[in-house]
N, C-alpha and C positions, 0 to 999 in steps of 0.2 A: 695388310691385315684384314681378316675377316671378322665381322662384328660378332658373331655366334661361335662358341666353341664348347662343345658337351662331350664329357667322358663318363658315361655311366658304365655299368659291368659288361655290357655287350658292345665293343668297340665298333663292330661292323653296322649294327643297326644305328649306333650313335652317329657314325660317319654320314650314312645315308640321310638321316634327319638333319644333320649339320648342312649338308649339301643343299638340301631342298630350302633351308632358311636362307641360305646364301647365294641362291642362285639370282642370276641377272634380273633386274626389274622388280623382283619379289620385295625388296627392301626399299624401293623408290616410290615417291608420291609426287603428284602434281598439283599445283595450286593455280587456278585461273582466276584473274581478278579483272571483270569488266570496268573499263573507265567510263566517265561521263562527262557531259558538258558542265560548265561552271553554273550556268543557270538555264532553266527551261528555254528552249529555242522556239520562237514562234516561227511557224512553217511559213516563210515569205513576207513576215511582217518586216523583218530587219534584213539589212544585206542587200536591198534592192536598188535604191537609189544613192544611199551614202557612199562616199569615198572612204577607204580604210584610214584609220586615225594615224598611221606612221606615214602616210602621205601628205600630212601637214593640214588637213581640212576635218574640222569636227563632223562627225558622221551624222547624217540626217535620214529619216526614214518615213515612208508614206503609210500610213494606216491602211491595213487589209489590201496591200498590194503585194503579189507573189511573183510577177514576171515583169520584165522590162518593157511590156508592150507600151508604144507611144500613148501619151495622154489623150483624152478627148476634151472638148469644151461644152460646158452645159450652164444654161441659165437656171439656177435653181429656184423654185417657188418661194415668194416672199412669206415671212411669218410662219416658216415650218423649220423647226429644229432637226437637222440631220446629225445623228450620232453614229461614228464609225469606229468599230472596235479595233483593239490590238492587243497583242500579249507582249508584256514587257519582258525582255530577255536579257537585261544587263542593269547593273546597279550604278551606272554613272549618273551624274547630275544632269537633269534636263535643263537646258539653257535657253530654249526658245520653241515656240510653234509657228506654223506657217501654213498659207494657202497661196495658190497662184491665181492672180487677177489676169484674166485674158482679155476682157472688155469691160468698160466701165458703165456704170448706171447713174444717170443725172441725179445728183443729190443723194446717192445710195451709201449706206453703211451696213458694216457687218460686225459680228462678234463671234469669238472663238472661246471655248472653255473645255477643261479636262476634268473628267469624272472618274471615279472609280467604281466597282460592281457592288451589288448589295452583297451577294454571298458567293463568289465565283467557285470556292472551293467546294461548296455543296450543290454547285450546278445552277445556282441563280444568277445569270450575268447580267441582268437588268442594270443600267446606269443608275448610280446612287448619290454619292455626295460630291459636290463640286470641290475641286482641289486648287483650281486657278481659273481666271477669266481675264480677258485680254482688255475689256472696256470697248467702246465703241470705235470702229475703224473705218475711216472714209475710203469708200471704193468708187468714187465719183471722178477719179483722175489717175493717171499713171498705169503701169502695168508690171507684171512680174511677181516674184515671191515676196509677200508681205514679211516684215521683220516684226515679231512679237516676243519680246524678251521674256523669259521666265527663269525661275530659279527654285526647283524642287527636286527631290529624289523619290523614285517610285520603287516598289517592292518587286523584285524579279519574280517571274512565274505567275504573275497576277494579271487579270484582264482588266484594261482601261478603256476608256471611250474620249475621243476627240469630237466635239460638238460645235457645229457651225449653224449660224442663222442669219439672215440678210433682212434688211428693211423693204419697204413697199417698191421702191425702184430696183429692178433687178439686175445686178452685174452678171458677167459671165466668168466662170472659174474653170480651171482645169478639173477634170474628173478622171477616176479610174476606170477603164474600160471593163466590161463585164468579163472578158476573157482573161483579163490580169487580176480579178479579185480572188482573195482567198475565201475560205468558207467556214470560218470560225463560228457562225450561227447556223450552220447547216447549208445543205445544197441550194444554191441560187440565192440566198439571203446575203445581201451586201452591207445593210445597214439598218438602223431604226429610224423611224420619221414621227414626229409629233407635232401638232399645231402649237405654236408659240408666238404670241404677239411681240414684235421686236422690242427688246429691253434687256436690261442686265438679265444674263441666264441665272436661274434660280439656285439656291444653295443645294436643293434636292431636284434631281431631275424629274421633269413632270411624268405623270403616270399616264397610262393609255397609249404609249407609243405602239406602232405597229411595224411589222417587217416591211422591208423594201427590196425589191429586186432589180431595180435599176442602178445605172452607174453612180456611185458615190462621190461626194467631192474628194479631191486629192488634198488631204490634210497631212501635213508633216510635222515631225517632231525632232528637235535637234538635241543632242547629247553632247556634253562637255568633251573636249579633246583629250583622251588618255594616253596620248603618245609617249609621255615620259614614265608612264607607270607601268606596272606589271600586276598579275594576279596569281597567286601562289596557293596551291591546295595539297594537302598530303592525304593519300588515301592508304589506310593500313591494310594490308593484304593477309598476312598470317602471323601468328604468335606460336612459337614452339613451346610446349608445356614443360619439356625436359631436355637435358643435354642428349647429344648423340645425332643429331641432324646436320646435314652439311648442304650447302647450296652448290648445285652443279651447273645450273643455267638459268638465265633469264632471257625471255624472248618476248618481242612485241609483234602483234599481228592485228590484221584490221579488215573489215568486211568490205570495204570499198577503197579505191585508190585515193591517197593523200599525195599530191604532187609536191615536189621540192619547192619551198617558198623562198622568194628572194629576200635578201637581208633588209631591204627597205620596205617590206610588207609585213603585216602581222604574222608571227611565227610562235611555235610551242615547243618547249623542250620537256622531257620527261626522264627524271632520275629514278633509277632502281636502286633502292638503298636497304641497308641492314642497320636497324636501330638497336643499339645497345644502351639501355637507360636514356639519359639525355643526350647521347652522342650517336650520330648516324654516319655511316660510311657509304659512300657512293660506288656502286659496283659497275654501273654502265648508264649511259645517257644517250637518249634519242633527241636529235634536234632537226627539226623539220627544214632547216635552212642548209643541212648537209646532205639528207637523205629523203628519197620519196619512199612512202610505205604502200606496197601494191597488195591488192587482195590476192591471197593465196601465196603470199612470198613473205613469211615472217622474217623479222630481223633479229639476229642474237645480239643481246646487249651485254651479256657476261657468259663466260664459258670457262670454268675452272673449278676450284674448290674453296669455300669460305665456310668455316664452321660456324654454326649457330649457337649461341650460348642459351641457356634456359631463360626463357622470357624474351628471347630476341624477337623483333618484329620486322618483318619484310614490308616495305613501304614503296609506292609510287609518288613521286612528288612532281606535280604538273605546275609548270610556269607558262602562263600565257603572256605575250608581249604585244601590246596594242590591240586594235579593236577593228573589225568584228574578230572574236575569238576563233581560232581553228577548232572545228568540231571533232569531238573525241567519241561520239555516240556509238560508234561500232568498233571501238578499239578495245583490245584486251591485253594484260601482260600474263604470261605463263611462266611460273617457277617451277623448275625441277629440282627436287630434293631427294637425298639419299640418306639412309641410316648407316652411320659409321661405327656405332658403338659408343657407349659411354665411357 
């Protein structure tokens, strides 16, 4: 059945006009919906040192590190607070912070604190309010990652700072080599530095900090293990204003290759659904455990005919399992629709 049928007084002209209206593709429309990540992703902040959550270990991350270049060792000056930035890209609970003690200092102590930024959304990234402080930590004996328990939740997409200061006798810590540092503060800037006599770190970060271009301390943050949970988001794609449209295809495409993920690693599923009021029907599903998604090779998730009611809504339902999340920043869903007549 063709959607248009016109019978005016001149049948020949009416037929020509009807054929033009009903010609292939004239009555089709395409809706492309870009997908996105659940949270803003820090370029190199996370996913560098931590193991994935489904592997059974709570992920931990080193601030301002973007590659897996081996750590170096540095004896940082006494009574100087070192503030290293990171962009929080997840909403899991912070369960601890840490630094790596490579060599002790006789009678030495250190402190670590976590600060937010003054107004990072308006471009003022300077450290501001203290959210957590470790208390004094003896660095005069032992070696390895210090265990500093914490219990707080950060806001995804915001800039935070891990601050370190040590006492007069200087221990040696792991540091992030310059080649491995990210550039959140601009080219060559790795952290901020300010004089501060060793004591409890203040509720407001000291003024007058200067930019540093040397290797920063390797300061890690731990997040609670989200292995048993999942994150679900629904992205509305298109709502039809009236009857007459039919779904013909739903296709997923990507600007870079997403390899097939093992079932014991973090993975993602994407449902293409048609919502009618409070009920949704799944038309097709992409599961990264089953298929790889290659640049330039779209995958068809639905190919058929599904009528859309007036007010019907096309949706992409994204479910992320485990952590880190599978990035969907360069992924899109294409819906092909056609007009079949009311």
